[in-house]
C-alpha positions in Angstrom: -15.1 -73.9 -27.0 -11.8 -73.5 -28.7 -9.5 -76.5 -28.2 -5.8 -76.8 -28.7 -3.6 -79.9 -28.4 -6.6 -82.1 -28.6 -7.3 -81.6 -24.9 -10.2 -79.9 -23.2 -13.9 -80.1 -23.5 -15.9 -80.0 -26.7 -19.3 -81.1 -28.0 -19.3 -83.1 -31.2 -22.6 -84.5 -32.2 -23.7 -84.2 -28.5 -20.6 -86.1 -27.3 -18.2 -84.6 -24.8 -14.6 -84.5 -25.9 -11.6 -83.4 -23.7 -9.3 -80.6 -24.7 -7.4 -77.6 -23.5 -9.5 -74.4 -23.1 -7.7 -71.4 -24.7 -9.7 -68.9 -22.6 -8.5 -70.4 -19.3 -4.9 -70.5 -20.5 -5.1 -66.8 -21.5 -6.8 -65.7 -18.3 -4.3 -67.6 -16.1 -1.4 -66.1 -18.0 -3.0 -62.6 -17.7 -3.5 -62.9 -13.9 0.0 -64.3 -13.4 1.6 -61.5 -15.5 -0.3 -58.8 -13.6 0.6 -60.4 -10.3 4.3 -60.4 -11.3 4.2 -56.7 -12.3 2.5 -55.8 -9.0 5.1 -57.7 -7.0 8.0 -56.5 -9.1 6.9 -52.8 -8.8 5.1 -52.9 -5.5 7.0 -49.9 -4.2 5.2 -47.7 -6.8 1.7 -48.9 -5.9 -0.3 -47.6 -3.0 -0.3 -50.4 -0.4 -4.1 -50.5 0.1 -4.7 -50.7 -3.6 -2.1 -53.5 -4.0 -3.9 -55.5 -1.3 -7.3 -54.8 -2.9 -6.1 -56.0 -6.3 -4.7 -59.3 -4.9 -8.0 -59.7 -2.9 -9.9 -59.3 -6.2 -7.7 -61.9 -7.9 -8.2 -64.2 -5.0 -12.0 -63.9 -5.3 -11.8 -64.6 -9.0 -9.7 -67.7 -8.5 -12.1 -69.0 -5.9 -15.0 -68.5 -8.3 -13.1 -70.4 -11.0 -12.5 -73.3 -8.7 -16.1 -73.4 -7.5 -17.4 -73.4 -11.1 -14.9 -76.1 -12.0 -16.0 -78.2 -9.1 -19.6 -78.0 -10.2 -18.6 -78.4 -13.9 -20.2 -75.1 -14.9 -19.3 -72.0 -16.8 -22.1 -69.7 -15.7 -19.8 -67.8 -13.2 -17.5 -66.5 -15.9 -19.4 -63.3 -16.5 -19.6 -62.6 -12.8 -15.8 -62.9 -12.6 -15.4 -60.2 -15.2 -17.8 -57.9 -13.3 -15.8 -58.1 -10.0 -12.9 -55.9 -11.2 -15.3 -53.4 -12.9 -17.3 -53.1 -9.6 -14.1 -52.6 -7.6 -12.8 -49.9 -10.0 -16.1 -48.0 -9.9 -16.0 -48.2 -6.1 -12.5 -46.8 -6.0 -13.4 -44.0 -8.5 -16.4 -42.9 -6.5 -15.0 -43.2 -2.9 -11.3 -42.7 -3.5 -9.7 -42.0 -0.1 -6.3 -41.2 -1.6 -4.7 -37.9 -2.3 -3.9 -37.6 -6.0 -0.7 -35.5 -5.4 1.1 -38.0 -3.0 -0.8 -41.2 -3.2 -1.4 -41.2 0.6 -4.7 -41.4 2.4 -6.7 -38.1 2.5 -7.9 -36.0 5.5 -11.4 -37.5 5.5 -9.8 -40.9 6.3 -7.8 -39.4 9.1 -11.0 -38.0 10.6 -12.6 -41.4 10.4 -9.6 -42.9 12.2 -9.9 -40.4 15.0 -13.5 -41.5 15.5 -12.4 -45.1 15.7 -9.6 -44.2 18.2 -12.1 -42.2 20.3 -14.6 -45.1 20.4 -11.9 -47.8 21.2 -10.0 -45.5 23.6 -6.8 -46.7 22.0 -3.7 -44.5 21.7 -1.8 -43.6 18.5 1.4 -41.6 17.8 1.1 -38.8 15.3 3.9 -37.1 13.4 2.7 -34.0 11.7 4.9 -32.6 8.9 4.1 -29.1 7.7 5.8 -28.7 4.3 5.9 -25.1 3.2 5.1 -24.5 -0.5 3.4 -27.9 -1.0 -0.2 -27.0 -0.3 -1.4 -27.8 -3.9 -1.3 -30.9 -6.1 1.2 -29.4 -8.6 3.7 -28.7 -5.9 5.0 -32.3 -5.8 7.4 -33.6 -8.4 7.3 -37.3 -9.2 10.4 -37.8 -7.2 8.9 -36.0 -4.2 5.7 -37.9 -4.5 7.5 -41.2 -4.4 9.6 -40.0 -1.4 6.5 -39.0 0.5 4.7 -42.3 -0.3 7.7 -44.4 0.8 8.4 -42.2 4.0 8.3 -44.4 7.1 7.9 -47.6 5.2 8.8 -50.6 7.4 9.6 -48.4 10.4 6.4 -48.7 12.4 3.8 -51.4 12.5 0.3 -50.7 11.2 1.3 -47.2 10.2 -0.6 -44.9 7.8 0.2 -41.7 6.1 -2.4 -39.0 5.6 -2.5 -35.8 3.6 -4.2 -32.9 5.4 -5.0 -29.3 4.4 -2.4 -26.6 4.3 0.6 -28.7 3.3 0.4 -31.1 6.2 1.4 -34.8 6.1 0.3 -37.0 9.1 2.2 -40.2 9.8 0.1 -42.2 12.3 0.8 -45.5 14.0 -0.7 -47.4 17.1 1.4 -47.2 20.3 0.2 -50.6 21.4 1.7 -52.3 18.3 4.9 -50.2 18.7 6.0 -50.3 22.4 9.3 -48.8 21.4 7.5 -45.8 19.8 10.2 -43.3 20.9 12.8 -45.2 18.9 10.4 -45.2 16.0 10.0 -41.4 16.3 13.7 -40.9 16.4 14.1 -43.1 13.3 11.4 -41.1 11.5 13.2 -37.9 12.4 16.5 -39.2 11.0 14.8 -40.3 7.8 13.2 -37.0 7.3 16.5 -35.2 8.0 17.8 -37.0 4.9 14.8 -36.0 2.8 15.2 -32.4 4.0 18.9 -32.3 3.1 18.1 -33.7 -0.4 14.9 -31.7 -1.3 15.7 -28.5 0.9 12.1 -28.4 2.1 11.1 -25.8 4.7 9.2 -27.6 7.4 7.9 -27.8 10.9 7.5 -31.3 12.6 5.3 -32.0 15.6 5.1 -35.3 17.5 2.2 -36.1 19.8 0.1 -38.9 21.4 -3.6 -38.9 20.8 -5.7 -38.2 23.9 -9.4 -38.1 24.9 -9.5 -34.3 25.0 -8.5 -33.8 21.4 -10.4 -36.9 20.2 -13.7 -35.6 21.6 -14.1 -32.9 18.9 -11.3 -34.0 16.6 -9.2 -30.8 17.3 -5.9 -32.1 16.0 -5.8 -29.6 13.1 -6.2 -26.5 15.3 -4.0 -28.0 18.1 -1.1 -28.7 15.7 -1.5 -25.2 14.2 -1.4 -23.8 17.8 1.9 -25.5 18.4 3.4 -24.6 15.0 2.7 -20.9 15.6 5.4 -20.9 18.4 7.9 -23.0 16.5 10.9 -21.8 14.5 11.3 -23.1 10.9 13.0 -26.4 10.3 12.6 -27.7 13.8 11.0 -30.7 15.6 8.8 -30.5 18.7 7.3 -33.1 21.0 4.1 -32.1 22.6 3.8 -32.1 26.4 1.1 -31.7 29.0 1.7 -28.0 29.4 1.0 -27.5 25.7 -2.4 -29.3 26.0 -3.2 -27.2 29.1 -2.5 -24.0 27.2 -4.6 -25.2 24.3 -7.5 -26.1 26.5 -7.2 -22.6 28.1 -7.3 -21.0 24.6 -10.3 -23.1 23.7 -12.2 -22.0 26.8 -11.3 -18.3 26.1 -12.6 -18.7 22.5 -15.9 -20.2 23.8 -16.3 -17.3 26.1 -15.5 -14.7 23.4 -18.0 -16.4 21.1 -20.6 -16.2 23.9 -19.9 -12.5 24.4 -20.2 -11.8 20.7 -23.4 -13.8 20.4 -25.1 -12.1 23.3 -24.2 -8.5 22.1 -24.6 -7.2 25.7 -22.7 -3.8 25.8 -22.6 -4.1 29.6 -21.3 -7.7 29.7 -19.7 -8.1 33.1 -16.9 -10.4 31.7 -15.3 -7.5 29.9 -13.6 -5.0 32.2 -12.3 -1.5 31.5 -8.9 -0.7 33.1 -7.1 2.5 32.2 -3.7 4.2 32.6 -3.6 7.9 33.4 -1.6 10.2 31.1 0.3 13.1 32.4 -0.1 16.4 30.6 3.4 18.1 30.6 2.0 21.6 29.8 -0.6 21.7 32.6 1.1 19.5 35.1 -2.2 17.5 35.5 -3.8 14.2 34.6 -6.6 15.0 32.2 -6.5 12.1 29.7 -6.1 8.3 29.9 -5.8 5.2 27.8 -8.6 2.6 28.2 -7.3 -1.0 28.5 -9.2 -4.2 28.1 -9.4 -7.1 30.6 -11.5 -10.3 30.9 -12.7 -11.9 34.0 -13.8 -15.5 33.3 -15.4 -18.0 35.7 -12.8 -20.8 35.2 -9.7 -18.5 34.8 -10.3 -15.4 36.8 -8.5 -12.3 35.4 -7.2 -12.7 31.9 -4.6 -10.3 30.5 -4.8 -8.8 27.0 -1.9 -10.7 25.6 -3.8 -13.9 26.3 -7.1 -13.0 24.6 -6.7 -10.1 22.2 -4.6 -12.1 19.6 -7.2 -14.9 19.8 -10.1 -12.5 19.5 -8.5 -11.0 16.4 -7.7 -14.4 14.9 -11.3 -15.5 15.4 -12.7 -12.2 14.2 -14.4 -11.6 17.6 -12.4 -8.4 18.6 -15.1 -5.9 17.5 -17.6 -7.2 20.0 -15.1 -6.5 22.8 -14.2 -3.1 21.5 -17.8 -2.0 21.3 -18.2 -3.0 25.0 -15.1 -1.2 26.0 -16.2 1.9 24.1 -19.7 1.8 25.8 -18.3 1.3 29.3 -15.7 4.1 28.7 -18.4 6.5 27.6 -20.4 5.7 30.7 -17.3 6.3 32.9 -16.7 9.6 31.2 -20.3 10.7 31.7 -20.1 9.6 35.4 -16.9 11.5 36.0 -18.2 14.6 34.3 -21.4 14.4 36.4 -19.3 14.3 39.5 -17.5 17.5 38.4 -14.1 16.0 37.4 -12.1 17.5 34.5 -11.5 14.9 31.8 -10.4 15.9 28.3 -10.6 12.5 26.7 -9.9 8.7 27.0 -8.3 6.8 24.1 -9.3 3.3 23.1 -7.3 0.9 20.9 -9.0 -0.5 17.8 -7.8 -3.2 15.4 -7.3 -2.6 11.7 -9.6 -5.7 11.3 -12.4 -3.7 12.9 -11.9 -0.6 10.8 -12.4 -2.7 7.6 -16.0 -3.3 8.8 -18.6 -1.3 6.8 -20.4 -0.5 10.1 -17.3 0.7 12.0 -18.1 4.4 11.9 -21.9 4.0 12.5 -21.2 1.7 15.5 -18.8 4.2 17.1 -21.2 7.2 16.6 -24.2 5.3 17.9 -22.6 4.2 21.1 -21.2 7.8 21.8 -24.7 9.3 21.1 -26.5 6.7 23.3 -24.2 7.8 26.2 -24.8 11.5 25.5 -21.2 12.6 25.7 -19.2 14.9 23.5 -17.3 12.9 20.7 -14.2 15.0 21.6 -14.0 13.0 24.8 -13.1 9.9 22.8 -9.9 9.1 21.0 -9.2 6.1 18.8 -5.7 4.6 18.7 -4.6 2.8 15.5 -1.4 1.2 14.5 -0.1 2.0 11.0 -0.7 -0.6 8.3 1.6 -1.2 5.4 -1.3 -2.4 3.3 -2.3 0.2 0.6 -6.0 -0.8 0.7 -6.0 -0.4 4.5 -4.4 3.0 4.1 -7.0 4.3 1.7 -9.9 2.9 3.7 -8.5 4.1 7.1 -7.9 7.6 5.7 -11.6 7.8 4.5 -13.0 6.5 7.8 -10.7 8.6 10.0 -11.9 11.7 8.0 -15.5 10.8 8.6 -15.1 10.2 12.4 -12.9 13.3 12.8 -15.6 15.4 11.2 -17.9 14.0 13.9 -15.4 15.2 16.6 -13.4 12.0 17.5 -9.7 12.4 18.1 -7.1 10.0 16.6 -3.8 8.6 17.9 -1.0 6.9 15.8 0.0 4.1 18.2 3.4 2.4 18.6 5.4 4.8 16.4 9.0 3.5 16.1 8.1 -0.2 16.1 9.0 -1.5 12.6 7.2 0.0 9.7 6.7 3.8 9.3 5.8 5.6 6.1 6.1 9.4 6.7 4.3 10.3 3.5 1.2 8.4 4.6 1.4 9.6 8.2 1.3 13.1 6.8 -1.8 12.4 4.8 -3.8 11.1 7.8 -5.0 13.8 10.2 -3.8 12.2 13.5 -3.9 14.4 16.6 -1.3 12.6 18.7 1.8 10.5 17.8 2.6 7.9 20.5 6.3 7.2 20.7 6.8 3.6 21.7 8.7 2.6 24.8 11.5 1.2 22.5 12.3 4.8 21.5 12.5 5.9 25.1 15.0 3.1 25.7 17.0 3.8 22.6 17.3 7.5 23.5 18.9 6.6 26.8 21.8 4.7 25.1 23.8 7.7 23.8 23.5 11.3 22.5 23.3 10.2 18.9 20.2 8.1 19.5 18.6 10.8 21.7 19.2 13.3 18.9 17.4 11.2 16.3 14.4 10.6 18.6 14.3 14.3 19.5 14.4 15.2 15.8 11.4 13.1 15.0 9.5 14.6 17.9 10.4 18.1 16.9 9.3 17.5 13.3 5.9 16.3 14.5 5.5 19.2 16.8 6.2 21.7 14.0 3.6 19.9 11.9 1.0 20.6 14.7 0.9 17.0 16.1 1.1 16.4 19.8 3.8 13.9 21.0 3.1 11.3 23.7 5.9 9.0 25.1 4.9 5.6 26.4 6.8 3.5 28.9 8.1 6.3 31.1 9.2 4.4 34.2 11.4 6.8 36.2 12.5 10.4 36.6 15.4 9.9 34.2 13.0 8.8 31.5 10.7 11.7 32.3 13.4 14.3 32.1 14.8 12.9 28.8 11.3 12.8 27.2 10.4 16.3 28.3 13.7 17.4 26.7 12.6 15.6 23.5 9.5 17.7 22.9 7.1 15.6 25.1 3.6 17.0 25.6 2.2 13.9 27.2 3.8 11.1 29.3 2.5 7.7 30.1 4.0 4.8 32.1 4.6 3.1 35.4 6.2 6.2 36.9 2.7 7.7 37.0 0.5 4.7 37.4 0.1 1.1 36.5 -3.2 0.1 34.8 -6.1 0.6 37.2 -9.9 0.0 37.1 -11.4 2.9 35.3 -13.4 3.8 38.4 -10.1 4.7 40.2 -9.3 7.3 37.6 -11.0 9.9 39.7 -8.1 9.6 42.1 -5.9 11.3 39.5 -8.3 13.9 38.1 -9.0 17.4 39.5 -12.4 18.8 40.2 -13.7 21.6 38.0 -14.2 24.9 39.8 
């Protein structure tokens, strides 16, 4: 051993001599210096890591004391191994996000399991920060601000980094009985950060509950809430939100079951229709097929409640195939009874048209029902995506060669590229209800709408006006080159079996 000042322990000719051990002095100085730095700059160190380091130091000191008590030095090597083992553990099971220094999403999922098993209740503040999905999005200043956010405001709080630019600030309600005050303080603190960094955000506050805990659906539930929120706003979740989300979840489960079973006659999918009035003949000889769902726990479900969900979950094509099959059967039945029916149109999503099997699916269903393809029309809404345009143009050409008619749906709602419309061989242009309303405002608006309609007619397209609700709408649309009229003036949506009440018998 190295001795200084003549004090410590040495062996000289097998005799023990006291002296001061240089290793111990150096080690104690090192531990003390590191402890000072950690305390001095504790705001820059992740709390859990800070606690872990002090725990390791504590273990080392205890080992030193134990070996001193037993007058041994055999534990010294083990003391050196403890920090190495701890570092290796942190490297291989690091629960912290590298960009912000907060706990990652896997740790949040583990917390939810603990909450579910203990049936405790936590408060969750979800911050969606736009433009901060990736590690490089955070500057050092932002990273420090995120790490320090909420510090000292709530007891036993944790911050988590989730996918898609989300930060989750979570704390137990039991430890924070004044949680509403805590939430308000968090909101005010984030307001200051927002003013300084100019971050675009959406903030959602909620309490954990058994329904969301069961399948850990917080990510999808928060996204569900955020879809309806304006930018840079705060929202506190209520019971009605949870009810709507559970309804949506049930609808998705039914849509998945419909898609999985692939039954083209599935009784849960209903075909309604709206008759279309032919101005030239004065008769009803066409209609638009409309989709409805009837579900055990909800009854009748309207399209605005399930079609966006079906498109989002890529389940829409299963429904469209069922509607096409049932429409074809209805046409065959009406023709068998001697009714005059020129065609029925069906709406299809651009998501479906992208499918490689779209054309073959359509043709097979029509052939299996043994009807003329001219009895079916496909309604599409224009896309501004160039790839969609080229693909749709090719597939429309293929199906038109087979005999299917095509409608351009919702003309006048947002984006319209006349050059592309001219390149696609549509048969009918459907003017949206918004144009009917606009034309009723003044002569200038009516002239513009009429000019569009006249242009399409001269190019050999047929013009159909949607949303005709009264005689005034009807007269105005006829004056504006209408060849087909559709709306509540003639009929509300009806089950397709009732369409025979509008058709005439062939002689």
